[in-house]
C-alpha positions in Angstrom: 0.3 0.0 0.0 1.6 3.3 -0.9 2.0 6.2 1.4 -0.4 8.4 -0.9 -3.3 5.8 -0.5 -2.5 5.1 3.0 -3.0 8.9 3.6 -6.0 8.5 1.7 -7.6 6.1 4.2 -6.2 8.0 7.1 -7.9 11.2 5.9 -11.1 9.0 5.2 -10.9 7.6 8.7 -10.4 10.7 10.3 -12.6 12.2 8.0 -15.5 9.4 8.7 -14.6 9.4 12.3 -15.2 13.3 12.2 -18.4 12.8 10.8 -19.3 10.3 13.2 -18.4 12.4 16.0 -20.4 15.3 14.4 -23.2 12.9 14.1 -23.1 11.8 17.4 -22.8 15.2 18.8 -25.5 16.4 16.4 -27.9 13.2 17.9 -26.7 14.1 21.5 -27.9 17.9 21.2 -30.9 16.6 19.7 -31.3 14.0 22.6 -30.5 16.9 25.0 -33.3 19.3 23.3 -36.1 16.4 23.5 -35.1 15.6 27.1 -35.3 18.9 28.2 -38.7 18.9 26.3 -39.6 15.6 28.1 -38.9 17.4 31.1 -41.2 20.8 30.2 -43.9 17.9 29.5 -43.6 16.2 32.7 -43.7 19.8 34.4 -47.1 20.3 32.3 -48.4 16.8 33.5 -47.5 18.0 37.0 -49.9 20.7 36.8 -52.8 18.4 37.2 -51.8 17.5 40.8 -51.3 21.0 41.6 -54.8 21.5 40.3 -56.2 18.8 42.4 -54.3 20.1 45.5 -55.4 23.6 45.4 -59.1 22.5 44.7 -59.1 20.2 47.7 -57.6 23.0 50.1 -60.5 25.3 48.5 -62.7 22.8 49.3 -61.5 22.3 52.8 -61.8 26.1 53.4 -65.4 26.2 52.2 -66.3 23.3 54.3 -65.0 25.2 57.5 -66.8 28.2 56.3 -70.2 25.8 55.9 -69.8 25.1 59.7 -69.1 28.6 60.4 -72.1 29.8 58.8 -74.4 26.8 60.1 -73.2 28.3 63.5 -74.7 31.7 62.2 -78.1 29.9 61.3 -78.4 28.7 64.6 -77.6 32.1 66.3 -79.6 34.5 63.9 -81.8 36.9 65.8 -84.4 37.3 62.7 -85.8 35.8 59.8 -83.1 38.1 57.0 -80.1 37.0 58.9 -81.4 33.6 59.2 -82.1 33.3 55.3 -78.6 35.2 54.9 -77.1 32.8 56.8 -78.7 29.6 54.8 -77.6 31.4 51.8 -74.0 31.7 52.9 -74.1 27.8 53.8 -75.6 26.9 50.2 -72.9 29.1 48.4 -70.1 27.1 50.0 -71.6 24.0 49.3 -71.6 24.8 45.7 -68.1 25.6 45.8 -67.3 22.3 47.7 -69.2 20.4 44.6 -67.3 22.7 42.2 -63.9 21.5 43.8 -64.7 17.7 44.0 -65.8 18.0 40.4 -62.4 19.5 39.5 -60.7 16.8 41.6 -62.6 13.9 40.0 -61.7 15.1 36.7 -58.1 15.7 37.2 -57.2 13.2 40.0 -54.6 10.2 38.7 -54.8 6.6 40.0 -57.2 4.5 41.5 -56.1 5.4 45.3 -56.9 9.0 44.0 -60.2 8.2 42.5 -61.2 6.1 45.8 -60.3 9.3 47.8 -62.6 11.4 45.8 -65.3 9.1 46.3 -65.1 9.0 50.0 -64.9 12.6 50.4 -68.0 13.2 47.9 -69.8 10.5 49.9 -69.1 12.2 52.9 -70.2 15.4 51.9 -73.5 14.1 50.3 -74.3 12.6 54.0 -73.8 16.6 55.2 -77.2 17.4 53.8 -79.3 15.7 56.0 -77.6 17.2 59.2 -78.1 20.8 57.5 -81.7 20.2 56.6 -82.4 18.8 60.4 -80.6 21.7 61.9 -82.7 24.4 59.7 -85.5 22.8 60.4 -84.9 22.6 64.1 -84.4 26.6 63.9 -87.9 26.9 61.9 -89.6 24.7 64.7 -87.6 27.0 67.4 -85.7 24.3 69.0 -82.6 26.6 68.9 -80.9 24.5 71.9 -81.3 21.1 70.2 -79.9 22.8 66.8 -77.0 23.9 68.3 -75.9 20.6 70.0 -76.2 19.1 66.5 -74.4 22.0 65.0 -71.5 21.5 67.6 -71.5 17.8 67.9 -72.9 15.6 64.8 -72.0 18.9 62.4 -68.7 19.8 63.9 -67.6 16.1 63.8 -68.7 15.7 60.2 -67.0 18.8 59.2 -63.7 17.9 60.8 -64.0 14.5 59.0 -64.6 16.0 55.8 -61.9 18.6 56.2 -59.6 16.0 56.8 -60.7 14.0 53.9 -59.9 17.2 51.7 -56.5 17.2 53.5 -55.8 13.7 52.3 -56.6 14.5 48.9 -54.2 17.7 48.7 -51.8 15.2 50.4 -52.1 12.5 47.8 -51.7 15.2 45.0 -48.5 16.6 46.0 -47.2 12.9 46.5 -48.1 12.3 42.9 -46.7 15.8 41.8 -43.8 14.9 44.0 -43.3 11.9 42.0 -43.5 13.3 38.4 -40.8 15.5 39.8 -38.4 12.8 40.9 -39.2 10.9 37.4 -38.7 13.8 35.2 -35.6 14.5 37.0 -34.0 11.1 36.8 -35.2 10.9 33.4 -33.2 14.2 32.3 -30.4 12.9 34.2 -30.2 9.3 32.8 -30.3 11.0 29.4 -27.9 13.4 30.0 -25.5 10.5 31.0 -25.9 8.5 28.0 -25.6 11.3 25.8 -22.3 12.5 27.2 -21.0 8.9 26.8 -22.5 8.6 23.5 -20.6 11.7 22.5 -17.0 10.0 23.9 -17.7 6.6 22.5 -16.4 4.8 19.7 -18.0 4.7 16.2 -19.5 1.2 16.7 -21.9 2.1 19.9 -22.5 5.8 18.5 -25.1 4.4 16.1 -26.8 1.9 18.4 -27.0 5.3 20.9 -28.3 7.2 18.2 -31.0 4.7 17.4 -31.7 4.3 20.9 -31.7 7.8 21.6 -34.1 8.5 18.6 -36.3 5.5 19.6 -37.0 7.1 23.2 -37.7 10.5 21.5 -40.0 9.2 19.3 -41.8 7.6 22.2 -41.8 10.7 24.1 -43.4 12.5 20.9 -45.9 10.0 21.0 -46.6 10.2 24.5 -46.9 14.0 23.7 -49.3 13.4 21.0 -51.5 11.2 23.4 -51.6 13.7 26.0 -52.4 16.5 23.9 -55.4 14.8 22.5 -56.6 13.6 25.8 -56.3 17.5 26.9 -58.3 18.5 23.7 -61.2 15.7 24.7 -60.9 17.2 28.1 -61.2 21.1 27.1 -64.4 19.9 24.6 -66.2 17.9 27.3 -65.6 21.5 29.3 -66.5 23.6 26.5 -69.7 21.5 25.8 -70.7 21.8 29.6 -70.2 25.7 29.6 -71.7 26.3 26.4 -75.0 24.7 27.4 -75.4 26.1 30.8 -78.3 28.1 31.5 -76.4 30.6 34.0 -73.9 33.0 31.9 -70.3 31.8 32.8 -67.6 34.2 32.1 -63.7 35.0 32.8 -62.6 38.7 32.8 -58.9 39.6 32.9 -57.6 42.6 34.9 -57.0 45.2 34.8 -57.8 45.6 31.4 -61.5 44.2 31.9 -61.1 41.9 28.3 -63.2 39.2 28.3 -61.5 35.8 27.8 -64.5 33.5 27.7 -68.3 34.2 27.8 -70.9 31.3 27.5 -73.8 31.5 25.1 -75.9 32.0 27.7 -75.3 35.8 28.0 -77.8 36.3 25.0 -80.8 35.0 27.2 -79.9 36.7 30.2 -78.5 40.0 29.2 -79.8 40.1 25.4 -75.9 40.4 24.2 -73.8 37.8 22.3 -70.6 36.6 23.5 -68.9 38.1 20.6 -70.4 41.6 21.7 -69.2 41.2 24.9 -65.4 40.2 23.7 -65.9 43.2 21.4 -66.8 45.5 23.9 -65.3 45.5 27.6 -67.4 48.0 28.9 -70.3 46.3 27.7 -71.4 44.8 31.2 -71.1 48.3 32.9 -73.4 49.7 30.1 -76.2 47.0 31.2 -76.0 48.2 34.8 -79.4 49.7 36.0 -79.2 53.2 36.7 -80.0 52.5 40.5 -76.8 50.5 41.0 -73.9 52.1 39.3 -72.8 53.6 42.6 -73.1 49.9 44.1 -70.6 48.6 41.1 -68.2 51.7 41.3 -68.0 50.6 45.4 -67.3 47.1 44.2 -64.7 48.0 41.5 -62.8 50.0 44.0 -62.7 47.1 46.4 -61.6 45.0 43.2 -58.5 47.3 42.4 -57.7 46.8 46.1 -57.4 42.9 45.6 -61.0 42.3 47.5 -63.8 40.8 46.2 -67.3 39.9 47.3 -68.2 36.2 47.0 -71.6 37.3 45.3 -73.4 40.2 43.8 -76.9 40.9 43.7 -78.1 43.7 41.3 -80.4 44.7 38.8 -79.6 45.2 35.0 -81.3 46.4 31.7 -81.6 43.8 29.2 -80.9 44.5 25.6 -84.9 44.7 25.3 -85.4 47.1 27.7 -86.3 44.6 30.5 -85.3 44.9 34.0 -83.8 42.0 35.5 -82.5 41.1 38.6 -79.2 39.1 38.6 -77.1 36.9 40.9 -73.7 36.3 40.6 -71.1 34.3 42.4 -67.6 35.6 42.3 -64.1 34.0 42.2 -60.9 36.1 42.3 -58.0 34.8 40.4 -54.8 35.9 41.9 -51.0 35.3 40.7 -48.3 34.2 42.5 -47.6 37.8 44.0 -51.0 37.8 45.4 -51.9 40.5 42.2 -55.5 40.1 40.9 -55.5 38.8 37.2 -58.8 37.7 36.4 -62.7 37.3 37.6 -64.3 33.9 37.0 -68.1 34.2 37.5 -71.5 32.6 37.1 -74.5 35.2 36.7 -77.6 33.5 37.4 -81.4 35.1 36.6 -83.3 36.1 39.9 -86.2 38.0 38.2 -89.1 35.4 38.7 -87.9 35.1 42.6 -87.7 38.9 43.1 -91.0 39.6 42.0 -92.8 36.7 43.6 -90.7 38.3 46.8 -92.8 41.7 46.1 -95.9 40.1 45.4 -95.5 38.2 48.9 -94.7 41.8 50.4 -97.7 43.5 48.7 -99.9 40.5 49.9 -98.8 40.8 53.7 -99.5 44.4 53.5 -103.0 43.9 52.4 -103.3 40.8 55.0 -102.2 43.5 57.8 -104.8 46.2 56.8 -107.5 43.7 56.7 -106.6 42.5 60.0 -106.3 46.1 61.5 -109.9 46.8 60.1 -111.1 43.8 61.3 -109.9 44.0 64.7 -110.8 47.8 65.2 -114.5 47.1 63.9 -114.9 44.3 66.1 -113.6 46.0 68.9 -116.1 48.7 68.9 -119.1 46.9 69.7 -117.1 45.0 72.3 -117.1 47.5 74.9 -121.0 48.1 75.4 -121.9 44.7 75.3 -119.4 44.0 78.3 -120.7 47.6 80.1 -124.2 46.4 79.7 -123.8 43.1 81.1 -121.9 44.8 84.0 -124.7 47.0 84.6 -127.3 44.3 84.3 -125.4 42.3 86.9 -124.9 45.2 89.5 -128.1 47.0 89.1 -130.5 44.1 88.7 -128.8 41.4 90.9 -131.8 41.7 93.4 -134.0 40.7 90.6 -132.1 38.1 88.8 -131.5 34.4 90.1 -128.3 32.8 90.6 -128.5 31.3 86.7 -128.9 34.9 85.3 -126.0 36.3 87.4 -123.8 33.7 86.3 -125.0 34.1 82.5 -124.1 38.1 82.8 -120.9 37.2 84.1 -120.3 34.3 81.5 -120.9 37.0 78.9 -118.7 39.7 80.4 -116.0 37.3 80.7 -116.1 36.2 77.0 -116.6 40.0 75.8 -113.3 40.8 78.1 -111.7 37.8 76.5 -112.5 38.7 73.0 -111.7 42.3 73.8 -108.1 41.1 74.5 -108.0 39.1 71.6 -109.1 42.1 69.3 -106.4 44.3 71.1 -103.6 41.8 70.4 -104.8 41.5 66.6 -104.6 45.2 66.7 -101.4 45.5 68.0 -100.2 42.8 65.7 -101.7 45.0 62.8 -100.0 47.9 63.6 -96.6 47.2 64.7 -96.1 43.2 63.5 -95.4 41.8 66.6 -97.2 41.3 70.1 -94.8 42.6 73.0 -94.3 40.4 75.9 -96.0 41.3 79.1 -93.9 42.7 81.8 -95.6 40.6 84.5 -95.9 36.8 84.5 -99.0 35.6 83.2 -100.9 32.8 85.2 -100.9 29.7 83.4 -103.3 28.0 85.7 -105.8 30.8 85.5 -105.6 30.8 81.7 -106.4 27.1 81.5 -109.3 27.6 83.9 -110.7 30.1 81.7 -110.0 27.8 78.8 -111.9 24.8 80.1 -115.1 27.1 81.5 -115.1 28.0 77.9 -115.2 24.5 76.5 -117.7 23.2 79.4 -120.2 22.5 76.8 -118.0 20.6 74.4 -116.4 18.9 77.6 -119.8 17.7 78.8 -121.1 16.5 75.2 -117.7 14.3 74.9 -118.2 13.0 78.4 -114.6 13.8 79.0 -112.7 13.7 82.3 -109.9 16.3 82.5 -106.9 15.9 85.1 -105.4 19.3 85.5 -101.8 19.6 86.8 -100.2 23.0 88.3 -98.6 25.0 85.7 -95.8 27.7 85.8 -96.4 31.1 85.1 -94.9 32.4 82.1 -93.6 35.5 80.1 -96.3 35.1 76.9 -98.9 37.5 75.8 -102.4 36.2 77.6 -103.9 36.1 74.0 -101.4 33.7 72.7 -101.5 31.5 75.5 -105.3 31.2 75.7 -105.6 30.5 72.1 -102.8 27.7 72.5 -104.6 25.9 75.2 -107.9 26.5 73.7 -106.5 24.7 70.7 -104.6 21.7 72.4 -107.5 21.4 74.6 -110.0 21.2 71.8 -108.5 19.1 69.6 -107.7 16.4 72.7 -111.7 16.6 73.0 -112.2 16.5 69.2 -110.2 13.3 69.0 -109.4 11.6 72.1 -112.5 12.8 74.2 -115.2 9.9 73.6 -111.8 7.0 74.3 -112.7 6.7 78.0 -109.1 7.9 79.0 -108.7 10.7 81.0 -107.3 14.0 79.2 -104.5 15.3 81.2 -103.0 18.8 80.9 -99.7 19.5 82.7 
């Protein structure tokens, strides 16, 4: 072999070796790029557990708020605060359900699915407790309602909150696992790439093929994930697009709508495209009487604070005035700066109109009661006076039975007068004040029994009267209560032969 040929072969070998090195370096660089891409992809997958964890923690906050508002239900001093406390409980329950739905959609692994089902079952078991407490409060049994809230309600709330923490812990564990797997994969591939770069020509092709195979596998995994994400987004879009309530997201501070559901057309009269093209359209829809209210809420929003709910009036595109109830979520970045509003707006017009009609009906009823009480009270006074005059001036000419009848007329008229005065007081002020002095329950019961003497005699009933304590209740109400109770007892049990006991 000549020196020239040998040199040529050497040059070819060196050239080939150089090309192989360049190829390995090129393939190694591609591998590193794809590995970093795999790491980014894994980080994207990591967002799923993060959303699950955040939803579980938000659900836990709502569970704690549910229990706190249930205490407000029990301690409510009037009907308005009672209804407000119930609305707050229902709002927090809806937030728990929304977060559980997010968890159900995103959680990974059979263990996570089991934890989510268990939490949902526990949450559904909460509803009978809430219903029982509300019914007890409506029935006036505050003490029992408080006991259930402090015991069963508190225990249930603690268990549900703990399950939410378990979900958050599970999601965090999953996230840590993804990060560890991503870091380990990046490290392994980096080592293999470095070895491939400095390996011989024989191993370079195998390493390149192996890397290429892994890159293709990673690429296919990315395609599968993107396909899954598209399907998930399509399902979410289908759900929001068909919801009766208007769902929207608005970025801050520019007020640009990022999403508006088609329900806006029915609710406001404007299509999603009109909202998207006009960020100030919502403000234009606000009823003039509510402009100041929205200015106040805007100031709060700029300060980083936002009410959980709004209730206001709008002017529909058709000119119709409507009531709107809006549930809000203020989205903030990692620095706590507000970046968006997510809200669900519902039509409250029918309910508000019903409330107005009910209020007008109550006012008419109050006016009617006032008129009846006033008109019936006027003839009672002369009846009582004439009975008293006859009993005093003609007691020598009347027998014992006649005097007794006059006394009964006077007593019945006086009782009717008390009743009319109570009705008149109720019509004027809406309430009857408690008496300053104790009312003798024994005297009230004796009066009622005297009034029902004919019914007792007809039924052939035997009454056993036990001593009763004096109480601070208006005599009119107390008389009505015992008249109803004893009258019902005579009507439904008087012929049974057993004595009727009052005690």
